[in-house]
C-alpha positions as CSV (number, residue, x, y, z in Angstrom):
1,X,0.8,5.7,113.1
2,X,0.1,6.8,109.8
3,X,-3.0,8.7,107.7
4,X,-5.9,5.6,106.6
5,X,-8.5,5.5,103.8
6,X,-11.7,6.4,105.3
7,X,-13.2,3.0,104.9
8,X,-10.6,1.2,106.7
9,X,-11.7,3.7,109.8
10,X,-15.2,2.8,109.7
11,X,-14.6,-0.5,109.4
12,X,-12.7,-0.5,112.3
13,X,-15.2,2.1,114.2
14,X,-18.1,-0.5,113.1
15,X,-16.1,-3.8,114.8
16,X,-16.0,-1.3,118.1
17,X,-20.3,-0.9,118.0
18,X,-20.2,2.6,116.4
19,X,-23.2,2.9,113.9
20,X,-23.9,4.8,110.7
21,X,-26.3,7.8,111.3
22,X,-26.1,10.2,108.2
23,X,-24.1,11.4,105.4
24,X,-23.8,15.3,105.0
25,X,-21.4,16.4,101.8
26,X,-18.0,14.3,102.6
27,X,-19.0,13.4,105.8
28,X,-20.2,10.0,107.7
29,X,-22.0,10.9,110.4
30,X,-21.6,7.6,113.2
31,X,-22.5,7.2,117.2
32,X,-21.9,4.3,119.3
33,X,-24.1,3.9,122.7
34,X,-22.2,5.4,125.8
35,X,-20.7,8.7,123.7
36,X,-23.0,11.9,124.0
37,X,-21.2,13.6,120.6
38,X,-21.7,12.0,116.8
39,X,-18.3,10.8,115.4
40,X,-18.4,12.8,112.4
41,X,-15.7,10.8,109.5
42,X,-14.6,12.5,107.0
43,X,-14.5,11.2,103.1
44,X,-11.1,11.5,102.6
45,X,-8.7,9.6,100.9
46,X,-6.2,9.3,103.5
47,X,-7.5,11.3,107.2
48,X,-5.0,12.6,109.0
49,X,-3.6,11.4,112.0
50,X,-4.8,13.7,114.4
51,X,-7.9,13.8,113.5
52,X,-7.9,10.1,113.8
53,X,-6.9,10.1,117.5
54,X,-9.4,12.6,117.6
55,X,-12.3,10.0,116.7
56,X,-10.7,7.5,118.8
57,X,-10.3,9.2,121.9
58,X,-14.5,10.3,121.7
59,X,-15.6,7.3,121.0
60,X,-13.8,5.8,124.1
61,X,-11.1,3.6,122.1
62,X,-7.9,2.9,123.2
63,X,-5.0,3.7,121.2
64,X,-3.6,-0.1,121.4
65,X,-6.6,-1.4,121.2
66,X,-7.5,0.9,117.6
67,X,-4.2,-0.3,116.4
68,X,-4.8,-4.2,117.2
69,X,-8.5,-4.1,115.5
70,X,-6.5,-2.2,111.9
71,X,-4.4,-5.2,111.6
72,X,-7.4,-7.0,111.7
73,X,-9.6,-5.1,108.8
């Protein structure tokens, strides 16, 4: 896995049922039904891998499913 632009990451999250709530500075706040914590996506040109892994773990998306959806975007 390599760093991703935030727009690509957002497209994958939206495919998996996440929806935009609000924005604070350069951070986009998303929510998904069934999870308690918000998904905070920094609006960086390249989001580091450790942040991506943390987001997909919080969103309860498997790594394989995330990579499969990433190829479709």
